[in-house]
N, C-alpha and C positions, 0 to 999 in steps of 0.2 A: 319327796316323792315331790317328780312333775307331775300335773295335773296337764293334758290339754287334749286336743282334741281327739288323736289316739288312744285315749282313756279306755279300760274297760269301764261300763258302770254298773254297779250292781242297786236295785230297791229291794229293801226289807219289808215288804205289805202290800199287798195287792187289790187293797181296797178302790174307794176312791181317788184318795192322792195321789196313791203309789205306782197305778196300773195310768195314772195321767201324768207322769215327772217319767215310767218309763218311755210313755206313748211321745214327747217333748227330747229324750235322750234319741231317739231310736231315728225320728224324725231328723236329728242333725247329723247322723250317721255314727252313733255311735253302736260298740257291742253294749246290750243291754240284758242281764241277768236279775228274771223279775223271779224275787221269790218267796213266797208263802206254804207255814203246815198247815192251814188251813183247807180240808178236801174241801178240793171245786174251785178253789180260792183262783190261784191261779187261772186256770181253764178259762171262768166267767172273766176275769179282766183280759183277756183274751182278744174273749167272745167280743164285747163290749170296746174296745180298741179300732175291732175290726171292722164291725160295725158305724161305728164314729167315722174312721179312715173313709169308709166306703163312702158316708155320705160328701165328702170334702171331693170325691174321684164327681159325685155325681153332680155336684157344683161345681167343678171346672176350679176349685181351688185346688188340687192334687191332680196329679196325673196317677195312671192305674199301673207305670216306674214306679214311681217314687211312694206307694201305699204297698206293692209288694215287697219294695226294699226295705222299708219302715217294719212292714210283721215281723220280716225273714231274721232282722233283729234282734227282735227281742226272742228271747227262751226261758220260760216263763219252767220253774221248777221247785220241788216240796222239799228238794237237799238241801240244807245250809250251806251244805259242805259246796258246794256248788255254786260258792261264791267266792273260792281261793284265787283264783286269776284276776279278779278288780280290783282295780285302781281307787273309788272313790265310791264305798258305798252312801246313799242314800237310806233312812229308815224313814217311813213313813208308820207309823205302830198307834196304839191306845196311847192316849195320854198322861202318861201312867213313869215316873222319874226310876223306880226300882225294877220295872222287865224294862224300858229301855238300855238301861244298863249293862243288866242281863244280857241279852241280845250284843250289847258292843263289847261285852268281855270273850262271847264267844266267837265273834267277827276279829278279834283280834292274835286268839288261837291258833283258827281257821288260815288266817290271810299274811303271808309272810311280813306286809309291809303294805297299809290300806287310810286313807281317809279316811275315815267315818265321819259322817252329815246328817242331824239329826233335822225333819223338818217342822219340830216343834212350833206348835204356838205361842207357848206361852212357859215352857222350862229355862231353867236357868241353863245352859251352856257350858258354863264354870263348874257348873253344877254332876252335868252330865259327867263332863270328864273326868271328876274326882273317882281316883281308884282305878283309874287303865294307867296300863303300860306304858300309853306315848299318849300324854293329853293335850298333848301338843299337834295333836293329827285328829282334832274332835272339834269341830263348827259348826254350826248350823246354814240348813238352806231352807229359810221356809216360803216354800208356791203357797201360792193362793187359788181357791178354787172356785171355778176347774182349772187346773195346773196347765192343759194346752188353750189356753182363752187367754186369762186375766197376762201380763206382763209382768207384772211385778215380781220380781224374788230378794227377798231380805238373806247378807251373807251377812252370818250374824258369828261372831269373832269373842272367846272369853278371855277369863285373862291368861291363862296358857295356852292359846289357841297360835299354830306358829306365823309369822306374820306373810312368809311367801307364800303358804297353802293360801289363806285367804287373799292373796294379789291374783292368786290362777287362779281360786274356782268364782272369782270377779271375774274373771278376766273371760273364760269358760260357758258360765251361765248367762254374760251378754253376747258372746258368736250365736247362743241359743237364741237368739231375737229379742231374748227377753231385755225390762231395766233393770237393773241389779244392781241395789243399794248397798252400802258400807255399813253395821249393827251394833252398835257394840252392845254386849250383851246385856240386860236388862230389862224386867216382868214390863210383856205386853211389847219389846221392842218398840217398833214406830208404830206401823199402823193402830193395832189395838190399845195402844196406850194414847195417841192421840185423837182417837174417835171415841173415847171416854161420853166426853160433850155433846156431840154430837147424838147421842140419845134420852143424856142425861140434864142437859135442861130444855130440853122437851118431856120429858117427865115431871120434870119441874114445875115445868110452864101449867101441865095438863093437871098437877097432883094440888096449885092454888087456884084453882077456875078461872084461869085466864081462856081457855080456845077450849076445842074438843078436839080428838084423833084425827079426823076430815079434815079439820083448820088446819094446827099444825103442820101437815104433810104440804095442803097445799101453799101452805106458804113457803114453804120450803122448798115447794119442786119449782115455782112460778117463781119468786125473787131469788131464793140462790141457784137456781136451775142444776141441784140435785136430780139423780134418776129417779129416786126413790124418795118418801119423806120419811125418820125414824121411825114413826110407827107401823107401818106397811115395812120396814125393814126389818126391823124385830119380829114382827112376823116372818115375815119370810127368813129369817137367822133362826128362829128357835126363841121364847122367852125365853125357858129353861136354857138353856145355854150363854144367851148373850148376859142374861140374870148373872148364869157363874163365871163367866169373862167377869163381870163387873166387881164380883164380891173375891177375884181369886186377885185381880189387881187392886183389890183396898186392902188386902190382906198383905200383899206384895209389899206395899208401899207404908205399911204400920199406920192404915188405917187415916191413911193423909185425908181429907175431908174432899180434895177436890173428885177424887175417885169412889165418894159413898151409892152402896146401889141406893137403886128404887124402892119401897115401898110397896107400890103400884104394881111391878114389878114383880120382885114375890109374889105379891100373894094372886095376879093373875099362873104365873108358872106351878103353885103352889095347889091351883085349882083344877090344874092341868090344859088352861087357855091358854099351849101355846104358840099356837097361831097356827101359819099354814098344814102342817103335818099335823096338828089335831080336827080342822076341821075350822076354828073360830081361836080368836086374838083380841087385840085390839079389834079388827074385825069378823066380821064370820064370815067366811068360805061356803059356797055352794059351788058343784064342780071345778072348783076350785079357782071359782072367779071370787073376786074380793065382792062383797058388799059393804051399802053406805060411804063411799070413798067422796061424793057428791056432797054431801051432805054438811055443804059450806058454809060460814056463818059469811052472806055478803049485802052491803049497803044500798039500797035502791035507793036510786040521783033524784033529785028533788027536779025541779019542774025550771029552777032557773037556771039561766044562761051567764054564765060570770065574764064577764065581756074587757073585764082589768085587774091583774093582782100586786101587789106592791112588795117585793121582797128585800130583806134587811138582813142587808151584807150575806158572808156565804154559806149556802146548806151545805157543803163537803161536799159529800158524793152523789149527794141531788142536786146538786148544779145543774146535771144533766138533761133534766126538764124544762128548765131553761126554754132550749132551742127547740123545745115539743108544746108548749106553751106559745109562746111565737107563732110558730107554722100554724098553730090552729087558731091562730087570729084573736087571738089574746093578750092584749094591751100590758105585757110588764116594765112596771116602773121600779126599776131598781135605786135604791139610795143606800146610804149605813147604815150595819146595825148590830145585833146580834144575833143574825140567823136566821130569820126565819119568813115564812111567806105573810100575809096579812089580806082577807078581802070578807065582806061582809059582817068586819066587824070579829072574824073570826081568825085562832093568832095558831099557825099549824108548823110545829120544828122536828128539826130531823131527830131521831130519840139517841139518845147519848148516856143513856144508863139511869135515867133523873125517868116518876114515874112522871107524867103530862099534869096531875093533879099539884106532884109539888112545883112543881113551873106555876099554876096556877093559884096555889097560896102564897109564891113570892114577890109575882106579879096582881096580885089581887084584883085579878081577872080571872071569869066563868069559862071560855070559850076559847080555851086551850084544848090541841089539840095530837098531836105527835106522826112521826110518819116514821115504815120501820128503812133499813138499807133495805135496798134489789144492786146485784149483781150486773142486770144490764137494766135499767129501765127505762128504757126507746124501747126492746126486744119483748120485756119481758109482759105479758097479759092483763094483767092486776096490781096495783100497790095495797101493803097494810097498814092499816090509824088504828088508833086507841083514842080515845078522847079524856078527857078530867073527868072525876067524877062528882066535882060541877058543874059542866057543860051541858047547856040550857039543850031540848032535843032536836032540833035544826042543824047543828052544826054538823053532825057524820051525813046527812045526806047532801050537805050543801056542798062539801070533800066531793062524795063522792062525784057530785055533777060536774065538779069545775074537772076530776079524772077521766070523767067519761067524754068531755070535751076531748083530751087525746087517744080517747079507747081504750082506755085501761075500767076494767070492773076495780073497785074499793073491796075488799075486805076488813071485818073491824073484830080486834079483840078486846078483849075487857083491860084496862091500864093498868102495865107492868112495867117494871124497867127495865129498859134494854129492849123490850119485847122479845120478836120470835128469833128474826133474822140478824141481830147485830147483838144478843146476847149470844148467840149459839155461835157464830162465827167470833167472838171477841175471844169465848172461851178457850173455839181449838187453835187461834194463834197465843192463845196464853198457852196453851198445853203444848204447842209445836217448839214454844219459844224454852221452856220450861226442857222438855226433850232437847234443843240442842245443848242447854244449859248445863244440863249433867252430861253432859259430853256420848251422848249414842248414837249423832250422827249430824252433817252440817243442814245449811238452812235446804240447799238444794236439793238434799235426798230424801229432808221433808216430804219438801214439795213433789220430788218425783214421785215418793208412797204413797199419799196418799190422790194422789191423782190417776196414779195407776191399781193401786191394793186395793179403793174401794173408790176408786173412777169419784170421786172429787169430781169441780168442773176446772175449778183452780187451787193451787195448795194453798196453806193457812199464810203463807208467808208472802205468795202474793197480791191474796187476801189485806196485808196487812197495808203492804205499797199504796194498796187501791187507796182503803180506809186511810190511813196517815195512820203512823206509829200514836204521835199524839191523841188524836182521837180515840185509838183502843183504851190506853192508856189510860183516859178520862173516864171511858166508857168499863175498867174493868173497877178503880175507884169507887165511882159511883156506885157499879152494887156491890162492895165490898162496903157500901157505908149504909146503904141500906139494910142489907141483910146483916151485917154484924156476922159475915158467916168468912171464914180465912177461905171457903174456898174459891173464890175471888179475886184473896190476892196477886197481887201481879207479881208475872216472874222478873226478878233481875233482870236477866237481859232483854228481855224488853224494857223495861224501866232504863236501861245502860243506852239500848237503841235509842228511844227517847231523846234521853241529853245526848250524842252524839252529834243525833240528827242524821238525815241522808233517807237512801231506801236499802233490803233488803237487795235490789237488782237494780245498778246505775245501768 
C-alpha cells in the first residue's frame, strides 16, 4: 500500500496524544478520522484543538482560512467502522499490549488494506505485530508530547515490518514538518533509552551525598545549557512515571546495571511525592510555582586578586578559559605539563573520572581541586569545582576569586569522580554509542532524536566530538575502576572509535 500526501489518516484515541496527532495531520492537508469510543472524548478533543488553533490565529501564526480548513478535515467519530476508508491508522491509546492488539485485529477486519502504526513509547513493534493477518503492515510512529509542537517522530520498524512502508511513512512524516528518524524496535527506542543516564546519574550523585537537588539542577542548566535540570524535569514528568519507565527498561534489558532504577525515586513515588501533579516531589510547588530552586551551594570568593597563573599542558575542553583569563588581565604562563592550572600553591585539574582526593594521594599534595566540563565556558555564568578531602580551607575561595575575575560564579560539590556534568555527558555518550552498536539507529539519528525529542542543546555524538573520544573513554574507565560497577563499562563502539581516531562529524 502506498502512503502519501493523499492518504486518509485514522487516529485511534482522542486523548492528549491522539488529538495532537490529528491536528498535525489535518494541518498537513489530510482528511483525518478521529475515533474514540469513550463518551465525550472526541467532542472534547475537537474543542481543545479548535481552541489551540484559534490561539495560533490570534498570534498571527496561522490564518483564519487555514484554521477553518484544518478543523474541517478532522472528522470525529465514536464508530470504529468509520475508519474503513483509512490508508494509515495511528493508535494512541493506553500502554497495554493486549488492548492494542485487540484494536489492531478489529482494524484489519474493518479495513481492506491498511498500515497500522502504534504511538507506543515502550512496547515492542515486533510483539504488537504478532498474530496480525498482515504483520508486515505494523509499524511504530512515536510522537512526543505535545505532538503539534515537538519536532521529533521516531519511525519504528519491527522484525516483519515492510521496508517500503517504513520509507513511505518516514517521507510522509517529514513532509509534515517533523524530524523523522528511523528506529529499530528495541526497548526505549532512541530517546527513552539514551535519556536514562540523565536521570540516573543525578540520582546517584544525590544518593552519595555529593550535592543537593537545586545545585545539581543548576550545574546541568548552567554548564550544560539543558533547559531543565534532571530533578525539576522528573518532577514535571512525574516521579511515578519516570520510575516506571526506568524499571520497565531495566527489566527489558534483563537487569543490565546501566538501567538500574533508583531507590530514592522509588521512595518518592511510594510516598506520593510525584512532582508538580501532586504539589511536591524533589521540590515543593505552591500555585504551580517551584520552591527552593535557588538554594544553590556557591563559594564566596576571597579578597585575593589573582594576577598570574601557570597553565601546564592542555586543559582539554577547558582551554577555552585561557583567552578569558588573558582578556581579564591575568598573566597566563603556558608551560609543558600534565594539564592543570596552578596559582597560590593550588592545582586545578579538569575532571576526568577520578576524585580530586585520588590525585592528592598520587601527587602527595593537599591543595588539589577539579573543574567540571562546560558546554561553553565563555557564555556560561558559572563553573563547578570540587576540592580534595585533604585541601585546606582557602582553596575553594581562592579558586572562586580567580573565576570572579572573569565574571563567573563558582558552584561547589563534594569531591566525586567525574563530578556532575562530565559524569552525565559521558554516560549519555556511552548509551548513545551502545544504541548505535546495537543497530537501533545511526549516530546522526541519535543526535537528532535527543536534540528534538528532549531538547538537548547538542546531541551525544556532538558532545563526544567536543570532548574527544579518548577523553570520554578515559573518564568511563576511571568511573568503572572507582565504583567496580559494570554500569560504567565503555561500549565497544566507543572503544572502536578511540582506536581508529577521528570525529563522528568530520
